[in-house]
N, C-alpha and C positions, 0 to 999 in steps of 0.2 A: 342722318337720323340716328344711326348707331351710336355716334359720338354723343349726341344729346341725351340718349337714353342712359348711357354710361354716367354722364355728368349728373343727371338727375338722380340716378340711383346713389351716387356718392353723396349728394346733398341730403337726401332723405335719411341717410344713415347717420348724419351728424346730429348733435344735440342742439346746436344753437344757430344754424344757418350762417349769417354774415359774421356773428361773434366767433364761430369756429374757424372761419377763414383768417380772423385776425389773431388766433391763439398761436402761441410759440410752437415751433416744430418740435416734436418729441424726440428724445434721444434715441440713438440707434439701438436696436435690441441687443442684449448681452451676448447673444450667440454671434452676432456680426463682429463685435469687439474681439471675441476670443479667436475667431477665424483670422482677423487681420493680425493680431498678435502672434498667432501661430505661423502665419506666412512670414512676417518680419523675423521671427525667430529662426525659421528655416533658412531664410536668406542669409542671416548672420552666421549660422552654422556653415553654410556653403562657403561664405567669404573666408571663414577661418580655415576650411580645408583647402581652398584655392591658395591661400598665403602659405599654408604648410607644404602643399605640394610643390610650390615655387621656392621652397627653402627658407621662407621668412618665418622662422620659429617665433621670433619676438613679436611680429605683427599678428600672427595667429593666436598667440598667448594673450595679447591685449584684447582681441575680439572675444576670445573665450571667457575672459574676466568679466565681461559685460553680460554674460548669459547666466540665467538661473534655471533651476529645475532639473529634472531627471533626464536620462536618455542621452547624456553627453559622454559616456564611458569610452566609445570608440574615439572621439576627438581627444579625450584625456590621454588615451594610450598613444595616439599618434603624436601628441605633444611631448610625451615622456620619451618616445623614441627620437624625436627631433633634438632633444637636449642631451641625448646619450644615455638616459636612464633606462637601461634594457630591463632590469628587474621590475621597476615600477610599471613599465608598459606590459610586461608579461602578467604581473599580478592583476592589473586592471582587466586584461582580457580574460584571465581565469575567473574573476568575479562575476562575469556575465553568465557563467554556468551554461544552462540550456535555454537561455532566453532567445527572443526572436532576433536579437542583434547578431547572434552567431550565424544566422543565415544570410547576412549581408555580405556583399563582396568585400567591403571595406575590412571586415573581420578577417577574412581569409588573407587579404593582402598584408594587414598588420601582423598577423600571426606568422606569415612567411618572413616578414622583415625582422621579427624578433629572432626566429631560428637563424636567419642569415647573420644577424648581429652577433650571435653566439658562435658563428663559424660553421653552422651546419646547413649549407645550402641544399643538401639532399633532402633534409627534413622539410625545408621551405617548399621545394618542388612537390614532395609528396602530399603536403597539405593543400596545395593549390590544385593538384591533379584530382584530389578527392572532393573538391568543392563542386557542388552541383549548380553550375552556371546555366541560366535559362535565357535571359535577354541577350540579344546578339552583341550589344556593347559590352556586356559582362564577359562573354566568351572571348571577345577581342582583348579586353584588358587582362583577363586571366592568362591568355596565351602569351602575351607580351611579358607578364611577370614570370611565367615559367621559363621563357627564354632567358630572361635577365638573370635569374638564379641558377638555371640549368647549365649555363655556359661556365659555371664556376665549380661544377662537380667533377672530381677526379674520374677518369675513365674506368678504373677498376671498380669503383663504387657503382657507376652507371650500369656496368655489366652485371654486377651482383643484384641490384635492384630490379633489373629487367628480368632476370632468371626467377625472381620471387614475386613478380607482379601478380595481383589478384585478379586482373581483368585484361582483356585484349587491348583495350584503349590505354590502360596504364602501361602495359608492356610495350606498346608502340612508342609512347612518350620516351621511356627510358632508353630503348634501343636506338631511337633516331637521335636523341641527344648525344649518345656516345659516338655514333657515326659522324654527326655534324661537328662535334667538338674536335675530333681527330683530323678533320679536313684542314689543309694547310693554307689554302687561299680562298678568297671570296668566290672565284670562278668555280672551284671545286664545290663549295657549299651551295652555290646557285644550282649546279647540276644535281647534286644530291637532294636538295629540297624540291626541285621541280619533278624529279622522278618519284620521290616519296609522296608528294601531294597527289600525283596521278593515281597511286596505288591506294591512297587513304583519303579520298575526296571528302569524306564526312567527319574526319578526325579534327578535333579543335586546333591541332598544330597546322593543319592545312588552311585554317582561316586566319591565323595570326602569323603574318609573314615576319621572319626574323629581321632584325635591323642589320644594315651593312652589306646586304646582298648586292646592292647596286654598285658597290665600290669596284673599280676596274683594276686598280693597282698599277704599278709601273710596268713598262714594256721592255725597257733597256736598263738593267741594273749594273752599276759598276761597283765591284767589291774590292776594297783597299786592304790587303793583308800582307804581313811579313812572310814571304814564301822563300826567303833566303836570309842568311845572317843568324844572330843569336836567338831570335824569336821565331825561327822557321818552324820548329815542331809544333809550338802553340798555333801558329798561323795555319799550318796544314790540317790540324784537327778541326779548327773552326770552318776552314774551307770545306772539308769533307762533310761536315754537318750541314752546311748551307746547301751543298750539291745534293745531299740526301733528301733534304726537304724539297728541293727543286724537282728532282725525279719522281719523288713519291707523291707530288701534288697532282699528277695526272699528265695528260698529254702536254708537252712543252708549248707554252704560248709566249714565253719571254726570252729575251736574250741576256745572258750573263757573261760579264767580262771581268776577269781577275787581274789586279794590278799589284805588283810586288813592291811594297814599301821598304823592303830590304835592299832594293836595287835602285830606287830613285826617290827623290823627295816628294812629300805630299802635294806640294804646290804643282809640280810638273805632272803628277798622276791626276790631280784634279782637272787640270787643263786638258789632259789627254782624254779623260772621261767626258769632258764637255764636248770636245771635238768629235768624239765617237757617237755623240747624240744620246748620251745616257739621261734618263729622266729621274733616276734616284741613285743614291750612293750609300753603301754599307761599309762602315769602317771609318778611320783606321783603328788599330788595336792598342797601341802603346799610348800612355798618357801624354808623352811628348808630342806625338803626331796628332792626337785629339786636340791638344791645345793649339797646334798650328791650324787645324781645320777650323777651329773656332775663329782664329784670326783672319782666315780667308772669307768667313761669312758666306758660305755657299748659297747660291740661289736655288739649288736643287734640294728636294727633300733628303735628309741625310740621317742615318742612324749610326752614331759612333759606337764602338765596342769597348769603351772605357769611359770613366767619368772624371771630370775635373771640376774644381770650384769656378763658377762663372759669375760674372757681374749680374747684379739684380736686374739690370735693364735687359740683359740677354737671356735670362732665365725664361723658359717657357716659349722660346721662339718656335713657332709652329714647324719651320723648316728643319731645325736641328734637334734631334732627340738623342739622349745619352742612355746606353744600355750596357749593364755590367753585371757580373756575378758578384755583387757587393756583399761583404759580410754584414754591413749595416742592415740589410734586409732581413738577415737571420736574427739580429739583435732585436729589431722591432717585432718580428714574429714571436720570438720568445716572451717578450713583454705582454703581448696580446694573449698568448696562450696561458701565462701564469694567471692573468685575470679571469679568463674563462674557467680555468680549473679551480679557481678559489683559493689560490696560494697567497696568503696575506703577507707572510714575512719570509724573506728569502736570503740565503747566502750566495754570493758569487765567487767562484774561483777562476782565476785567469793566470796567464803567463805575462811576460814582458814583451812578447811578440807584438808587432804593430797591429796585425789584424785582430788579436785578442783585445787589445786596449780599445780599438775602434768598435768592436762589437759590444764591449762593456758600456761604452758611452751611449751607443744607440739603445741598448737595453734600459739604462738607467733613465734617460731622458724620455722614454716612451712608456714607463711603467703606468698602468692605469690607477685611478683613484682607488685606495683601499689595499694596494700592494706596496709594501715597504722593503727597501734594501737595508738589512740590518748590519751587514759587514761584508767586506771584500777581502779575500785571501789571495795574495800574489805569489806564485811559485817561481822562485829564481831558477831552480832546476829540479829534475826529477827527485833527487836525493832528499830534498827538503819538503816534499809533499806531506808526509805524515805529520811533521811538526807544525806546518802551516794549518793543516786541517784541524789538528787538536787545539791550537790556540783559538781559531774561529769558532769551534764548537764549545768552548769554555771548559775543556778538559783540564787544562792547567790550573784554572781557578778551583776546580773540584779537588784536584790533588793538593792544592795549597790548603784547602779546608781540612783534609786528612792530616797533613803535617801539623796544622794548628791544634787539632784534636789530640794528636800523639803528645804534644808538648803540654797540653792541659792535664792529661792523665798519664804521666810517665810510668812505664812498667805495666801498663794495662793494655791488653791486646784488644784493639778496637776493630770490629768487623766493618769493612768499608769498601764500597765499589764506586769507582769514579763514574760521574754521570755527565752527560752532554747537556747543553742548554736545551730547554724545552720549548722555547719560543720561536723555533725555526720550522716552517712548514714545507720548504723545498730548497734544493740546491741547484744552481746553474753552473754548468761546466763549460766555460769558453776555452777549451783545451784541444791540443792535438791528441792523436791516439795514445802515445806513450804516457802522457800526463793523465789522460782520462782513465786508463788502466790503473795507474797508481792511486788516483783518487778513489776509485771503487774499492781498492784494498784498504786505504786509509779510513774510509767511512765504516767499513766493517770492523776495523781495529778499534774505532773510537765509538762503538755502540750506536752508530747512525746508519746501519744498513737499511733501515726501514724508510729513510727519507726519500721522497721522490727526487730524481735527478733529471734535469733537463739539459741537453747538449746541442751544440751547433754541428754542422756537417763535418768540421775538421776532425772531430773525435772519431769519425768513421773511416778516415783515409786509409788506415791500416787494417780495416776490417772491424767487425762488431764483436769479435770474441773478447770476453772479459767485461762487456758492457751490459750484461743481462739487466733487464728492466729499465734501462735508460730510455727516456723519451727524447727523440732526436728530430730535428728539422733538417731537411735536405731537399734536393730537387726530386720531383716525382720520378723522373727517369732513373734515378738510382734506388728508389724505395719500392716502387710498385711495378707490377707487369703492365706492359703497354703493347697494343697491337702495332703501333708504328715501330717500336723498338724491335719487335719480333720480325717485322718485315724487312728491317734494314740489317739484320745480323749477317746475312750471307754476302750481300754486295759490299757491306762496309765492315769487315771483321775487326778493323782496328779500333772501332768505337767501344770495344769491350776492355780496352787496356785502362791504364791508370789515368788517362786524359780524357775519359768518357764525358766528363762535365763539359769540356770544351766543345766536344762533338755536339752535345745537347744544346749548348750555347749557340752553335752555328745554325742548328735546326730553328731555334727560336729567332734568330736574327732574320732568317727567311720569312718566318711568320709575321714579324713585326713590320718589315718594310712593305709587305703586301697589305697590311691592315692600318697603316699609319694614320690616314685621315679619319678612319672610323674610330680609332683609339682616341684621337685628338678631339673628336666630337663630343665626348662626354666622359667624365670621370667614373661613371657607372659601367663603361664598357670594359670588358675583360677577355683575355685569351687564355685558354687552358694550354700552357706551354709545357715543354719537356723540362725546363728549369723551374717552373712554378706557375702560379696564376699571375698573369702580366696585365698591368693597367698603366696608363700615362698620367703622371702627376702634373700639377700646374707649373712646376719648376722645369718641366721638360725631361725629367728623369723617368725612365721605365721603372715602375714599382713592382717588385717581385715578392709574391707570397709563397714561401716554401711549403712543402707537404710535411705531414707528421707521421711517425711510426714509433713503435716501441720495440726494443730489442728482445727477442724471445728465441732461446736456443741458438744464438748466433745468426738469426735471420731477422727479417723485418716484418712486423705485423702492423697493418694499418691502424692508426690511432684516431678514433672518431672524436669529435668535439666533446669536451668534458662538461661538468656542471658549472653553471654561472657562479661568479663571486657573490657571496652573500654577506 
């Protein structure tokens, strides 16, 4: 009866009875069309984000090109970042002003990525900490992003930011990041995180578990080093650094066995390590022995302590990783820094030393768009520095103009001051200490004392005196205070000598072999090492990002990321 009543009611509301039943169905109301279109647009936007998050920038761009209307600024910023246009991404985010979009998690994540792309991971973390995440999923995503950027902030800066934090929650983030980054093994990090979470159960860091904590690392490590013969001094320094890392990591849970490559061939030592039950190998140190290790094609995870050119088919072999204090790392770091600091046109000065030539090649091949190498001056020896610098700065051309004027006006005293070329924005010094000192004097002599000078670590090997104002890249171990370094000074006094770089190298070798599978899991993964920020490239090479400082009064002042290239 109820059904009949309803039907009857519907019929009485019509104008024509049976004629109405034969009438065409009316179009859906406009509001339904709008809702369907909005749902489809939202689906397409999400599709673009999914493609972008997966690294498919071209696919995301194609989807974006099919979308019209407003409200796509965050997606546009993400696409700009994806194609490497940091300035465009930053400008798009700035254009949002105080709009509602700035309250979205995507805005916070993109802003952090822009800061990180400019080299300022601390600023990235600060922005993420300040974001007011409410949804549980947002808290988790935010925490993961903080871990990702926070593990790339130098310890000295984490300590400083922790001391100046404006809230208890912020201070807890900075201080725990510092402690966590300094831990040398996953086991130590697990212990630290578990204890910290119990003391801070409601803190966001307790909800977002850092990646890599489940990695167990090797239990029996064979270390192949030259402990006798011509490379014994270097081998002993690396050994001491490795042992320092081992003892500082906490209660010993691993077995370490050292094998002397100065006393036996690598083949025999490899077989010996296998027979002893080793489940990971560190070393050897010399290029010759590294090449032999490649020929052996070890079945154990292996971290060699030098690099060689390898066949393309062998590159990126998960089991064998190459780690070295390569000057090419500094060349690439110099190139990135010049771009971030906005130096458009540069002069390079180098010597004929092999390392200097290799650094120059790495610099030139990695210069970002907008940075141009206008000239390279090569110093045959220290006595010719002044003349080479004068020629590169155009001083000789300026003096030639003076001579031409004197000939045009014989007998007339023409007031003239030689001028350097004005189209140079910075100088790069790929020099040792003696040549770097001479360069500084030559720049003053040739009216170029105001030009910013960027140098590699070799300029500092004889100390920083005479290099006032030079921007230098080197390992954090040498440039910044470190809680780990302070803790190791008494038990390992030799680390303070001229071979301290090799000591730090050994510490990082211990770090890497304990995090090898985690590093191989993603190119985003990084370790804050004594020699730099360490990651693993697709070619199986450990990529090392040095730290930066400026020389002030013969000491090092940390150099924060500069302004972007415009």
